[in-house]
N, C-alpha and C positions, 0 to 999 in steps of 0.2 A: 320551303315553308322559309318565312323572313330569319336573318341569325340576329340575336338582340346582342348587342356588346354593353358594357361598364366601363367607364374610363373614370379613374381618381386623377385627383390634381395638384400637385406643390405649388405652394405659394412661394416663388420664388423672391429673388431680388428686385422686383420690380417696381414701380415708382410712383405713389401714387398723386397724380394731378387732377384733383377736386379744387373745383372755387367756389366751396360755398361756406358763409359765412357761419355764426354760433347758434345763440338760441333764436325765442321767436322777436319779430319785430313788433314794437307797440305803437299801434300806432294814436297820431298827436302829438308821442313824445319824441319817437326815432323820425330819423328821415335819411331815405338812399343814400348813395354816395352821389356825387353831380363832379363831376372834372372842374377845375378852374384852370388846371393848366396839362397840355397833350403833348408826348413828346416828337420831334421835329425831325426830319431824314437829314443826314449828313455824310460829307463823305470825310474820310480822314487819311493820313499822310499814311501809305504803309511805309514799312520801317522805322517808325516814332514809336521804339518799344516802350519808352520812358514816360509814355504820357499817359491822358487818360481821357476818357470818351462817357461825356456826360447826358443821359437823356429823362429829360422832365417829366414828371409825374407828378400831379398833387390832387388829392380831389377833399370837396366839402363834404361832409358825414356826421351824422350822430348814432349809435358812437362813432367816435374817430374810425378812418377807416385803415385797415391793412391793405398792405400790397403784394401783390406777384407778377413775376414777368415771361411773356412768353419769347421766345426768339423761335421762328417759324414753327410756329402752332405749338414746340416742347417746353416745358418750365426752366426758369433760367435757375441753375443751383444757387441759390442767394446763400451769403455766408460762406461759401468755398472759391478757393481757387482765387481766382481774378472779382469778384463780383461783389458790388457791396451798395445796400441800400440804405440811402442818405433819407429821413421821412419816406415821402413813396421814390426821390429818384435813385437810380440806377446809374451806378458807378463802374466803368470797366478800366482795372486797370493794365496797363501794359499790353495793347488789342492787339488782334495776330488775326489775316485776314480769313486763315483757313477753318479758326474756330468760330469768330465773333463777326461775319458778315450776314447779312441776314434780314428780315424784318421781324421788330420789336413790337410788342404793344403793349400796355401796363392792365393789369387787372386791380380795382379799387373793392375793397371787399367789408362790408362790416353784415352784421346779421338780419338788415332790412333786404338785403342782397347785391348784386355783382354787376362792376359794368365794367366794359375793356374799349379801351381808347384805340383811338385810329392809328395804322399801320406806321413808325418810322422805318425808312431803309436806312442800316447803318453800310456805309459803301468804303471800300478803300481806294484812296488814289496813289496812281504812280505814276514816274515817267524814266525810263531808263536811259542811257545815255547812248546817242547813236553809234553804230559798227566802226571799229576803227582804221577800215578799210580803204584805201584811199578811193573815187569817185572818176570818174572817165572823163577825161576833156571832151568841151562840145563846142561845136563849130555852128555857129550864126551865120547867115549872110544879109548885108545892108539893106534897110527897104523892107526883113521880111521877116514876120513874128516869130516868136518861138517862147518854151517854155522850160525853167530848170527844175527838177521833181525834189522835193521836198526827203521826201521816201521818210517821215516822222519811225522812232524808235515805240516800243511798246509805252501804252501810254492808257490812262484814266484817270477823268474824262477826259471830254475835248478839252485840245489845243488851242491856244491862239499861235498864229505864224505872224515875223517878222525875217527881214532877210538884211546880212551884213555885208556890204562890199568891202574887200580886198580888209578892214580891221575896224576892229571895235571902239567905235559905236559910230561909225558911219553907216548908219541905216539907212533903206531908202525910201524917199521920203514918200509917206501919201498922196500927194497932192502933184507927182508928177504925174501925168496922165497916159506915158508910155505904160506904164507899170502897173501890175494886179497882182497881187499874194491873196491866193483862193484860203479864204477860214474855213474849208471844209478838207482840202486836200496838203495845203503850203506849198503848193505849189508858186511859182515864181514866174508871170507870164508878160513878156516885153512886147507891147503892137510893131513897133517896128525899130526894129536894129540900128544902132548907130556905132560907126569904128569904135567910138569910145567908152562904148558899154564892155569891151573888153576888162579882164578882171578875172578872180576869184569872189564868188558868193558865198555865203553861209547861212544856211534855214536856222533861225534862231527860232525856238519853240518853250513857250511859257505853260504850266498847267495850274491855274489854281483852285484852290482847296479851301473847305470854310475856316480853316487855321494858319492856312499856310501855302507857301508858293514856291513853286522850281523851275528852273531853267536850263536849259542844257543848246547845244549849235553842233553842227554837221560837220563833217570835213569839209574842205574845199571842194566846190564847184565849178570848175575853170572854163571859163564862156572866150571865145573868141569870134569876133566880127569879121568874115571879108569883105571887100566891097560886092564879089560875083561870084560864084563857084555852078558845080551841074547837080541835079535833083536829088535827093537823098530822101532814105523813106524814113517816115516818123509810124507807120502803121503798114503791115502788111498782112496779108492772109498768109491760113495756114491749113495743113491736109485736111477734110474732113471726111466722115462715113454716116449718113444718113439714111434712112427709111424711104422707100418710094412713095410717091405723093408727099410729101412733107414739103416746108419749104427751109431755105438757106438763103444765109444772109452775109455776103464777102464785102468788107470793105478797105479801101487800099488808101493812105494817105500819105504825102510827099511835098515837101521844100525843096525848093530853089529859086534864084532870082535871075530872068524873070520867073514869075511862078509858070512851074511846070503843068502842063496840061496831064488828063489822065483820061486813058482809054484801055479799053477789053478787050481780049481777045476773043472770050465767051463768055455772054450774060449769064447772071444768075435766073432764074425763076421758077415755077412748079416743078417739083422733079421727074422725071421719068429714068426709068433703066437707062436707055441709050444715052443722058446726062453725065453717065461716067466720064471720067479722064482726068486731063492736065488741064490747067485753066494759069492764065500768067495776067498781071497788073502791070501795065506800060506809064511811066511817068517818063515826059521827056520837054526839056526846051533847047533852046540855041544850043547849050552847052554841054549838051548829052542824053543819052537817057538810059532807064534804071529800070531791069525785070524784078519781077517776083512772082513766084510760081509758085502753086498748089495742086494736090493732085483729089480729085472728089471720088467716092464710090457709091452709088446710089445700090440700099439693100433691099434685098425682096425674097418672101419666105412665105408657103404654106403654112395655114396651122399647123402645129406638131404639139402635144403632150407628151410626151416622151421623157423631157424632162423636170413638168411640174405636172402628173396627173393629178385626177380627184381622185382625193383620199378612200382607198378600196372599202374599211369598214368606218365606219361613221356615231358611234353610240352615244347615244340623248336620252335626256330619263324625262316619263311621263309629267305632263303640267309642264315642260322647263319651253327649252329654244334652244335651237339650231343654227350654224353659220355656214356653210360647204362655201367653198371657193374655186374660183374657174380663172386660169390662168396659163394659158397657152401661151406659147411665143410664133407670132406672125408677123408679118410687113406685107402689108400695110393692116395696119388693126382688124381684127375682125368683128363680124359679128357675134355674140353668144346670146344664146336663149338655151334652157332648160327643161326636160320631160322625164316625168316618172311614168316607167313602162311606156306606154303609146301614148301618154297624155302628156298634153303640151303644159306647162307651169305660166298661168298668167298671174299678177298681183293681185291680191286677195286679204279677208280680213287675217287671214293666219298666215299668209305667202306673200313673201317679195324677194322682188329680182330686182338686184339695183344695177346701175347704167353700166359700172361695169363688169358684171357676170357674177355675183355673189348671192347667193340663195341663201333667205331667210326663213326656219319655218318658225311659228310659234304656237304654245298650249301642245304641246306635242301630245299623241293618242296613240296607241297601238297599229291603228289603223293607217300611220304613218311611214310603219315598216314598209324596206322597200329598197329596189336602184332606182337611182338617181342618174340621169346622166346630162353633158353640158354636150353643146354643139357651139362647131367656131368653123364660121367661114370667111374667106375673102375670095376676091375674082381666082384668086392661084391654087384654091382647092379648099377640100371640108375636111375636120376630122373633130374626134368624140373621145369621150374618157365619162366613163362610171363609178360609182360607189354605191355600197348598201348601208344603208338608215338602218339603225338599229335598237330598238325602241326598250329600256332597260326600265324596274322599278324605283322611284324616285324615293330617296334617302328622307325620313320623318325623325325627328326627336319625339322618343316616346318616356322617357323621363329627365323632365327639365332639372336642372340643382336650385337649389334652394337659396332664400334668404339667409344669413347668417351675421349673429352680433356677440361678440366674443371680448374677451380682454387680451392684453399686450401679453406677450407670452404662452396663450393659450393656445392649443392644437384645433385645427377645423378641415373636415375632409370633404370636399365639395363634389358629389356623381352626376352622372348625366349618361343615357342609356340611347340608343339609335335604330334604327331598323334601316334596312338598305336591300338591295340588289345582291341577291348570294354568289354572281356570279362577279359580283368585280370588290377590291381589295376595300376598307375604311378605315382612316383616320381619324383623329380628335385631336384637333389642338383648344389650348384655353387662354386668350387673352386679354391682357387687363391692359386697357387704355393703348391700343396698337400693341402691343409687346408679346409673345406668345410664348409657351410651353410648352411641349411638346409631352406624353409617357402617363404612366398610372402609375405616382408617384403621390403621398403623405406630407402633409403639410405636418411643420414642427414647431414650434414658438416663431407663432403667428407676431406682426412687425406692422407699426403705422404705416408703413408704404407699402405694405400690401394690401391695402384694404382698399375698396372702389369695384363698379361693375365688372362682373368676369364674366365672360363668352364664351360657350361651348360650340366648337363647329365638327359637326360631323361629315366628314368629305371622301366622296370618291371623284374618277376622273371625271363622272359625268356632271356630278350635281354637288351640293351643300345643304343642309337642314342648320340652324342655330337657337339658343336657346340662352340667357343672361340671368346671373343672381349679383344682390349685390351683398357684398361684403362687410360687417362695420366692423373695423378695430380699434376701441375704447384702452385708452390711453392716458398719459402726463401731458399733460398742455404743451404745443409749440411753444416757439418763442416768439417774444412779444416783438412788435413792428415800431416802425417811425419814431425811436427811441431817442427823443429831442432835449435841452439842459437847456429851461429859461432863468430868467433871475440871478443871475450869477453874483452872489455878493462876497462880504473876507472868508466868510468859516461855511457858508450853505450855500445849494444850491435847488434849483426846481427841478425835477425831471415829469416829464411828458410824454408816455407811449399811447400807442395803440393795442387792446387785446390780441393773442394771435388766436390760431383754432385753441378749441378746448380739448378736441379729439374725442367729443361728445360724452364728456363727464366734466360738470362745472369744474370752473376756478375756483382755489377757495381762497388763494394770498398768492402777495409777490413779496418778494423781497430782492434788496438792492445791491450788487456787488460794486466795488471801486478798487480804485489803485492807481497811486499818485506814480509822478516821474521818479521816486526814490527806488519802487519795486517793481519786479513783473509781478507781483505776486495780489491775484482777487482774494480781496475779503469784505466781508458783511459791512454795510457800512449801519451809522446809525441813521432814522431815518424819523420824519414828524408827518401821520402819525408812528407809533412804533411798531402797530402791526396794519397791513396793508393788506383789507379786504379785497378779495377776488372779483368785485366792479369797478375798481379802482381803477384811472389812467393817471392816476399824477401823483409826483408825494414829494416832500423837502427832505433832501438830506443835510444832515446835522454833523456839525464838530471836525469840519473841515482844517485843514491848516490854509490861512491868506497865502497868497501869490505862489501858489503851488498848481503844477498839472494835473489835471484829472481826467480817465476816464472813467464810463461806470457804463453795468450789465443792468438787465434787468431781469429774474426768475421767477415763470408762473410754475404755480405746483392746484395740483388735488388729490383726492382721494386716492390714486394711483402712484402717483409722485411727485419728482419733481421735473419739471422739462427741462429742454435745452436753453440758453444763456441767450438773450436777443444779440442783436450785432451791437457791438460797443460805440458808442456815446463819438459824437468828435471830440477832439480834447481841447478841455477846457482851461484856461487859469483862473484862479479865486481871483477876488478883488486884494488890494494891499491892505496893507494895516500897519500899524506901528508895532514894534516888536514888545513884548508879552514876559522875554525872560531877560534874566543880566549876564552875559558870559560869566563862566565858570573858572576856576582856575587861576585865581589873581593872587601873585607874588612878584620875587623881584630879587634884588638886590644884588650885589657885587660890583665890578665894574672898574674904572678907573677911579682919579682923584675930581672928586667934585660932579660926579655924577651920581643920579639918582636910576634905575635900573627898575623899571614894573611891566611883566608880563601877565600872560594870559592864555587861556585855550580857546582859537579861533571859533564863532558860533557856525554851529552844520548850516546847511540852505534850508531845513523845514523850519527853524528859528527866525527866520532874516525877516519873513514877513513883507520884504518892497524891496525893490531896487534903488539905488542910491544909501545902500548902506554902508555903515564904518562905527565907529565906537568913541565913546567919549570919556576921555581918563581922568580923574578928579582928586588930588591928594595935595595934604597938610601937615605942617606940623603941628603940632597935638596944640588945639588952644589957638589956633591963627584960620583966617579965613581960606577959601579951597581956590587951587587953581585948575582949571578944565581946559584940554586941549581935545581938540577932534580929531580924528585919525580916521581918512575917508576910505580904508581900503578893509574890506572884509577877511584877507587873509593874512592881515599886521595877528603878531602877536606879541610886540614888544615896542616898547617906549624908551629913551632914552632922555632925562632931564638932566641938561649940565647947568649950574651955576658956580662960579667960582667961590660963592660964601660960604656956599656946602661944609660942614664941618665933616670932620669922617664919621660911619657910622651909625650915623643920624637917624632917629626912629619919624617915619610918616605914614601916615593915615593914609590910605589908597582904599579908591573905590569905581567901580567903572559900571557903562551903560551902551546899549546897544541905539542907536538910531535910522531909520531910513524917511523915504519923499514926505511918509506918511505921519510922521510924529518921534516920540524918544521913549523907547522902554523905559522900564525898573531900575533904582541901581543895584549894584549886587552889595554884599556885606562890608562891611569894611575889614582891610588886612593891615599887616604894620609890618613896611619895607622900610631897611635900613639905607642911609643912600651909602657909596664907596668905602670902604675902609683905606686907614694908611699904612703903609707899612712899618712893622715895630723899629722903635730907634734906640732900644737898650735891652739885653739878653737878660735871660733869668740868670738868677745870684746864687750861690750856695751848691753847687752842684756836690750832688755824693757818688759813687758806686761802690756796690757788696757786690764782690763773686757769689754766686749761688749753686753753681758747679764748675766743671770742667767747660762745659758750654754754653751758659746762661748768666748777664747779671742784671742788677737791679739799680736803675738810673732814679733820682731823685733830683729835686729843685726848687727852688722859691720862687711861685709864678710872677708874671711880670704885672703889674696891677693896673696900667693905663687903661687898655683894653682886652678885652676878649680874646684870646690867641688861641694857636694851638702849638706844638714846640715839635723840632725837629731836633733829633738824634745822632751826633756823627761820632763814628769811632771809626779807631784804627791802629793798626801794631807798632810797637815802640819804633822798627828800625826802618818804617813805610812814611811818606810823605801826607801830610795831611790833605792833601789836594786828590790822594787815589780813597780819603774815607768811603766806608760805606755813612747809608742814611736811612735811618728807621723812625718813619711818624707818626706821633699820637694820634689815636682815635677820637678823642675828646677832650677836655679841658684839666683832664687829672694831672697834676704834677710829678707824677711819677710812670713808669713806665719798665718792663723788663725787653732786653734783648737780647736774642738767642744766634744760635748757629755762628757761636765760635770755636776758635782752637782752645783745647788743654792748656794750663801750662803757661799760657802766654799774657804778656802784659799788653795791656790796651791804654792809650789814651782816648779820652772823653769830652764833648761838649756841645752844649744844648742851645737850641737857635729859636726863637718865636718866631711864627709865621702865621700871616692869615691873605687874605683873596687879594690883597695888594701887594706883596712878596714877601721876602723874606728880612729879619733884623740882622743884627752882630751876633757875634758868639758871644757864650759864654765863658767865664776863665774856664779852661781845659783842666780835670782832674785824670787820674791813673787807675785802672784796677790791672789785678792778675789773674786770671782766671784758675779754678782749684787744679789739681794733680786728677788725674782720672784714678777711680777704685784701684784696678787693675795694679798698678804703677805701686800703691800702698800697700797691699798684701805683699807685693813681691820683695817691696822695702825690709817691712817689717822677718820676713823669712829670711832675707840675706840677716840682719840684726840676730836673729835667734841662731843662725846658724856658725855666725862668729863668735856667739856666746858659747855653743855647746862645743866647738874648736878648743876656747878658751878653757872650759872646765876639763875636758879631756885631758888636755899637755897641763893642767895645775894636778891631777891627779895621778899621773906618770911620774911625776919630778917628785910627789908626794910619797911613792911607792919605791922609787930609787932612793932618796934616803932613806927609807927605813931597813931596805938589803945595805945599803952600805956599813948603818949603823949594825946591823948583824954581824956583817964581817970582819968589822972589828972589834 
């Protein structure tokens, strides 16, 4: 009884290679793709890794076509690695021979159908250098023809050849009738050598490719032309071993002057066994004789199956066919025929015997079982070999896999049952688009790339049976194709694209992503219309910055999610426009006498809006006319106006705006900037210094009235020089300050100087101050006074006591 087997399929990481469009083609409205441009074959220089290969493809279609490419029948992974799709054109970056050689075809697809372009072959041209080894010198005789071998290095495609004599660029002229350069082998031939032909010859090779040429030349071929000498061999015979009754052709070629005669010591003809032996070719002229010798062995053998017998057991399936070979060794070739038992087999509707002895049996049945014998015969003998044909039950699919339709991420199981001959093993294989999986495995988390036609094959050693099912995986849309940027304006562009695969769920909407040269991050762009419907294939991108580099992507989405973005568009630069904002950070002041210094923050790239960028700076004293200055450097941040009539610290109104080739922007708000100050000419008056503690003093003064200035306090101890004075600068315009970090109980000289950005004025009259004693010293002094008082009082009591005792004793 037949065995019944079950096979479960794992949907692995196989690639979807389906070239079908979207939904239904509308008659009278839509039209299928028609090629306007197809790819052409080309030869690209090997090793030119920085270049690009461009294969053109463009089709007219409504709706617009999307494009895919095949390399030797396998889909090119667009958007990955080095492959870029520009409209329909395929661009290969850094082409490599091992990966990119082959036949390319373009597929143009829309919902009305798919067309495939003619094949374009990409091949890689190369020309290696000649080997560095020196070449053997050659000798020729006057009046005799000779040749020099080019022996070109490995190359593709065909080379063109020229020859140099002695040095570059002394090429052999084509109009010299004695010389001929073969454009097949590159060899140089001379009809009649002359003594002045002696010299060094170089083979110069050139390869011409579609985008470049390359040349290289050989080592020197030294040629010496002699007046006469003896024969020399140009071609000799070699030892040979041939079958009896076959033919052999030997040739000998010799050169010499005069031309040598050639004779054979034994001529070649249809070979017999007795033709074996030694042969000699003799060339001679008046200068001498040369010999070439070779041995001929004639083979002879009766048919023999020992090394290659007919297969002993030949299994075959009912309803199928079988091939049985018969290949004995024999010389001369034997006559071959087949028999089944005692029946001699001849050609019929089911049996074929080929001239070389192969037996074919078609539409096999049980009645064909039995022994088959091949007979071989030549005049030396006969031999035969026998094999047994065993007819087995055919393999049949009993339960074929069913079509399935699932969403991305769902699970699916495909099963396949088959019956087969129980005497043989049965294996199942699953194939998707030519890629196979083997084993009883369960699908998990199906992906879009796993959709396609699955074929289950049940296989024995003698036959196989197959059945197929289609798996549809619904998911987010594929990337839109053919993204083009049109109608580039100052702040907007128009995008056009071709819809990608909807992956069996209608496209609901598109969003457009973009990025500028200022950031690597993709951001959603503002568009018109705001919401781009799923049937749209164009939109306008708004709110761009003028004179800025942008690239864009389009992302389609449906109810199952958002798909992969399209390939980025070519980078474009928006049109230039006049600046729309004014520079910021306007200020200034300081500097030397008679200067007005104005400063601002340079404008960033995104606000420049065009080339030829610069600044227009305007300034004036209040209620006077404006003076304008053009500053043609984008990086400028400072301008110094010098005028000897400028009075110190005069207020000026200042404003600034930007300009470029397209016009001028708005002025900034007015800022007030003062001209450079003049250093003070008088010092502060009425200096007063008061000790606040042992370590700190308070200094006050009457401020200078002519200019707004800050002050510097100088202080030094009484025994020090003024040059060693410490300095303290006030933080504001207040006419008072504290000085700390002083020594206690120390007398200090103090002076105050006015200063501003232009310098420091003369010092004020000095004053003096003494810091207070530290608190601990005051307490100790009081204790000392108290102790003195106590001792004095004790002495007074003792004195009084002494007087009283004296009085009593008296």
